[in-house]
N, C-alpha and C positions, 0 to 999 in steps of 0.2 A: 277530508281532514284538513284542519288549519295548518297553513305552512309554518314551519318552525324555523325561526331565525337562529342561525348558528354563527355568531360573530367571529368565532375563532377561524372560520374558513372564509368568511365573506367581509370582514371588516365593516360591518354595518348591518349584516344579518345578526365574751367570756362565758361560754356555756359548757356544759359537761355532756359528753357522749359516753355510752357504756364502756367502762374499762380504760378510758384515755382522756387526759386533760387536753382541752383545745383552746385556741385563741377565739375571741368573739368573732362572729360572722358579720360581714358587711355586704351591702348590696349597692350596685350601681345600676340605675335604670335609665335606659335611653329609648329611642323610638322603636328599634328593631330587636333590642337585646335586653335581657335581665341577667346581670352577672352577680353571682354570689361568690364571695372570697373568704376563705378561712384565714382571717387576719386582714387588717386594713393597712395600707400604706399609700404613698403618693402615686403609686403606679396603677391603682385600680381605675381611677378616672381616665388615665391615659390609655389603659387597655380598652375600656369601653369606647373611647373616641376612635381608636384604631379599628375596632369592629365596625363602627358606623361608617368610617371611611372605606372600609373594605366592601360593605354593602353598596355604598355609592359607586365604587369601582365596577362591581358586577352589573349594576343597573345601567350605568353609563355605556359600557362596552357592548351590552346586549340590547340596549334600547328599551329596557323594561321600565315603564312608569311605576312610581311608588304606589302599590295597591292600598286600598283602604281596608281590605280584609286580609287576614293571615295572622296567626298567633306569633308573638315575639319568641325568639329562640332563647332558652335559658342556658346559661353557662355556669358551671360549678368549678371553681379553682380550689383544689385540695392542697394540703400542705406538703404531701409526699407522694412520690411515684407509687409506693407500695399500696397506698390507699386506693389509687386509681386501678391498679392491677387486681386488687382484691374484689373491687366492685365488678370488674369486667371478667373475673375468673380467668385471667390471662396474664402470665408473668412477663410477657414479651411486648406489651404495648404501653404507651405513655399517655394515651387519651382515647376516648371513643365518643360516638354520637349515636343516639337512638331516639325513639319516641315513646311517650306514654299515651294514655287516652286524653291527656289534657295539654301536652306541650311537646315540642321537639327540644331535646337538651343534649349538651355536650359536657363531658367530665374530663378535666385536665389537671395536671400538677402545676403548682406555682414555681417549681424548680426550673433552673436554667438548663441550657444544653451542655452536655459533657464535652462536645467538640463541634466544630463546624460541619462534621459529617454525621451529626446526630439530628434527630427531629426535635424541634422546639415546640412549645405549647401553641404558639400562634400559628405555626406551619400546619400542625395537626388540625387546629380549629378552622383555618382557612380552607384546607382541603375538604373537611366535612361540611362546612357551611356552603361550599360550592355545590356539593351533592344536594344539600337541602334546597338551595336556590334553583338548581337545574330541575329537580323533581317538582318543585312548585310551579315553575314557569314553562318548562320544556319537557313534560313527561312524554316519553316515546320509547320505541324499541331500538335504542342505540346499542352498538357493539360494546362489549365489556371494556375493551381497551380504550375506547373513546370516553366512556364515562369516567374511568380512572385517569386517563390522560388530561381531560378537561380540568379535573379537580387538582391534579398535580401542577398543571400550568399556572394555576392561581394560588398555589400553596406558599410560594415565596414572594412576598410583597414587602417593599421598603417604603418608608415614609420620611423623605429628606426634610431638612429644616425649612426649605423654601415652600413647603406646603403641598408639593406634588405627591403623586402616588406612582411608584415604579412597580412594574409587574413583568412577568415573563422571564425572570431570572432563573438560573440553573438551580434546581434543588440539590444541594451538595450531598445530601444523604443518599442520593441515587447514583452519584458519580462512581464510587467504587464498583458497583455492580455493572455499570456501563463500560468502564475503562478496563478494569481488571478481569472481569468475566465475559465481556463482550455483550452487545445488545441481544435481547431475546429475538429468536427468528421471527421475521414478520409474518410468514405463513402461519406459524403457530400462534402468533398474537391474534390474527384474524379468526383463527379456528376455535379458540377456547376462551373460557372465563378464568377466574382466579382460583377455582376450586382445586385443592390438592397440590398446589405449588409448594415446593420446598422453600425454605427461607432464602436460599441463594437465587433460585429461579423466580421467586416472588419479587425480589428486589430488581432483578433484570426485567421482569414483566412490567412493573410500574415505571421503571426508568425508561424503557423503550416506548411505553405508551406516552409518557411525557415528551420524549424526543420527537415522536411522530406527530403529536399535536403541535409542538413548537415548529416543526418543519412546515406543516401546512399553513400555519399562521404567517410565517415570515418569508416563505418561498412560494411565489405565485405560480410556478411552472406546473404544479399538479393540483392546485387549489380547486379548479373546476371539476377535476376527476373525483376528488373527495366529496365535494358538495353533491354531486350527482349520486355517488354511492350512499352517503348518509341519508339523503332525501328519499331515495328508493327504499332503503331499509326501513326508515321511519314510516313510510307509506305502505309497508307490507307487500312489496313486490315479491311474488313467489319465486322460489328456486334461484335466488340471487347468488351469483358467482363473483366474488371479489376480484379474481384474476382479470375478468373482462372489463373492469372499470379503469385499469391503470395500464398505461403504455409500458410494454415489457412485462406485464403481469406483476405479481407480488415479488418475484425475484428482481425485476427491474426496480421496483420501489425500494426494496431493501438495499440494493447497490447504491442508489442515490442517497438513501438515508445515511449510510455509512460515510459517504463523501461529505455530506452535510455536517455530520458530527465532528469532523476534523477541522471545520472552519470556526472562526470566532462567532459565537452566537449572540444574537441581538436581544434586547429587552425594550420595553416601552415605558413611556412616562405620560401620566395623565395630569393635566392642570386642573386645579380644583376651585377656580374663581367662582363658579356657580354653586358650589357645594354648601348645603345647609345641614349641619349635624343635628341641630335642635338641642333642647335642654337635656343635660345629664345630671341626675341627682345621685349623690352618694350618702348613704345613711346606714346606721347600725341595724342589724336584723333583730327582731323581737327575740328575747332570750329563749323562749320555748321553741320557736322555730329553729334557732341556731342549734339548740341541743338535739333537735330531732333531724337535722338536715341529712346526715349520713345514713340514718335509718330510712328516711324518706327516699333517698336515692336507691337504697336496696329494694324498697317496695316498688319504686317506679321501674326499676331495671329488670322486670320480668323474672321474679324469683321463682325457684323451683318449689313445687308443692311441699316437699319434705322440709324446706327451709322456712316455711311460713309460720309454724308455731313458735319457733325461736325468735323470729322477727316480731311477731305480735307481742311476745313477752318483753322484748327489749323496748318497744315503743310504749307499752303499758307502764314499764318501770319509770320511764322519763315523764310520761303524761301525769303520773301520780304526783310528781313534784310541781306540776303547774295546773292545779285543779281549776283555775279560772281561765284557762286558755282554750278558746273555742278551736283554735288551730290544732292543738294537741288532741283534743277530743275527736275532731273530724278525721285526723290522720289515723288515730287508733281505730275508729270505726271503719275506715277504708281497709286497713290491714285485717281486721276481724272479718270483714265481708269476703275478702279474698281467701281467707282461711276457712270460710264457710261456717264461721261462728255467728249465725244469723241473728240470734236473739241479742247477743252483746253488741253486734254492729248497729242494730236499730236503736238500742238503748243509748249507746254513746253518740250516735248521730242526733238523737233527740236532745241529749245533753249539750251538744255543740250548737244546735239551733237555739236552745234556750239561752246560751251564753252570747251568741251572735246571730240574730235572726236574718242577717244579710249575708251569711256565708254560703255561697253557692255549693261548694263541695260537700258541706254537711247535708243540705237538702238533697243532693244527688245520691248520697248513700241511703238516706231515708227512702228516696224514690226506688232505688234498686231493691231494697228490702220489701217495700210495700207492693212493688210490681210482682215480685216473686210470690208474695202472699196472695195477691189477686189471681195470679195464674193457677195457684193450687186450689183456691176456694171458688173462683169464678162467680163471686157475688157482686152485685152492683155497688155495694158500699165499699168493698175493697178496691174495685176498679176506680171508683171516684177518689178514694184516698191516694192511690198511686198517681193518678193524673194531677191532683192538687199539688203533690210534692214535686212532680216534674215541672209544673208551671212555676212554682216558687223558686226552684233552682234556676230556671231560665231567667226569671225576672231579677234575681240577685246578680246574675252576670250573663248578659246576652251574648257575650263573646266566648263563653265556655262551651266547647263542642259537646261535652258529656250530656247535659240535659237535652240538647237537640237530637242526639242519637237515641236517647232514652224515649223521647216522644215518638219517634219512628218505631222503635221496638214495642212500645206500648200498643200502638195500633196493629202491629203485626200479631202480637200475642193475643190481643182482644178479639181479633178477627173482623171480618167485614171489609168493605171497600176502604182503601187507604185514602184519607183526605189529602187534597193538594198541599195543605200546610205541612203534612207529614213528610212528603217528598221535599218540600222547600226547606224544612228544618234539617233533614239529612244532607241535602246539598250544601247548606251553610256549614254544617259540621265538617264535611269533606273539604270545603274550600278554606276553612280555618286551619286545617291540619292535613293537607293532602299527602304529607310524608308518612302518615300513619297507615300501615297496610290494612288494618282492620276496617277503618273507615272507607278505604278504597274498595275493599272487597264488598262491604255492605252496600255501598253506592252502586257498584257494578251489578250486584244482585237486584237492586231496586230498578235499575235501568232495564235489566232483562225482564223483570216482572211487567214492565210497561211495554215490552215488545221491542225495545231499542237494543237489539242484540249486537249490532256492529259497534255502537257506542260503548256498551258494556265490555266488549272484548278489548276495545282500545284502552279503556280505563285500567286494565290489568297489565298493559305492556311494561310499565316500569318494574313491576314485581316479576313478571314472567321472564324478562330479559335482564334481570339483575346480574351484576358481575359475580355475586356471591350465592352459592347454592344454599337451599333451605327447603324445609317441608312446604313452606308457604309458596316458594317459587314453583315447586312441583305442582301444588294445588292450582296455582294460577295458570300454568301451562295446560293442565287438564281441563280446567273450566273454559279457557280460551278456545280450545278445540271444540267443545260443546257449543259455545256461543257462536263461533264461526260457522258451524254446521247449521245452526238455527237461522243465522243471518242469510246463508246461502239459500235456504228453503223459502224464506220470505222476501227475497230480493225480486223485484218486478222483472219479468222477462223482457229482453231487449226487443224494440219494435222491429 
């Protein structure tokens, strides 16, 4: 397994939406981010600049070169907290991050912090983008507390007027939990994930995870112990006992951590003389897209089956107002496909292609519908039509992962040997968006089909050892056990 560099321990390792009036949407485009804002002001460009500086910070301190591949992260800034909460189906959050089949995206409110002990939009985004970055470049079986502590460490970043970037500051939103309620017990921190934590204990958990990460970054007395522990964990050392890695065991570690908390804590400053942000363009969003943005977010954010008919009707009502918009027609087709209204989905995808023959997502919906038809009919003509739609979708946008995965699926469904280009296309889809669990699962299955059981199991680590419980995590753990058993059977005997 490739050695994973862990720097923190090694220091070198005006549109209308249904029912509500909205301001016009604006877009800031930079190298690594696309930011959509509900309303434009002078802060939008500055926000995009800070995101690029943050990306530079992470790349610099971890030693990651800027990759040529990987999809930009899309950020949506909504006008109110309640809109974010409605999208997330959670009244207690101010922002969230997830993936669709085409992009990784974050949704935040443009509103400011209520107090210094509250979470700001940038802090939330920096935390989530750190997860995104870690999963892209350092996917491994990290302990839950370290995944969250790593993200918390980078959540508070300051940008002084001298152009430097300061990081490692105390996340003030975690201070009440640490000071008033005391740190979360270290032994419990190492033993569990974030599932089922109360609001109070969750705050203590995240705060202590940050404190422990900060401790190992700025105090070198135990850095070697933590490096060895995380390396062994990432390499899958069996029956790993955390107590054995730290002098005095976890109780000794907790004692030192409490002493450390009482001291004045350090932060770091990064000079940016070699930083190149690149061009940032700010432009108004097409009226049709602006009117559909919040409904598109609902569609992207894994809607429940029972919610799809209402969502389709909402999108259709707006699309009718923009009959010449290929974007609106394609989005309607996507919604109809998810709602299993296959005939309408194909008709609206055809209409979108007629309006804009270069729109990849329209070709992709056509490909989905035609692939489904070919599977049912199993006729050469239908298979040929499906393949043609997939190729056109890929040619329209070679960096869209959807047509690449569709080509792999086409070959699986059609049967027969998988061509090398099928595996290559799936691999590219995965590398464009490795944060998407569906692509990760599909690629793991593909590697297993080729007999690469150990590699397939390793690919599932970030899902299997996620800090947050889910059916997908359970499925990953189960599949990993099967793959590990197969890998053990096929492993050559020792000489």
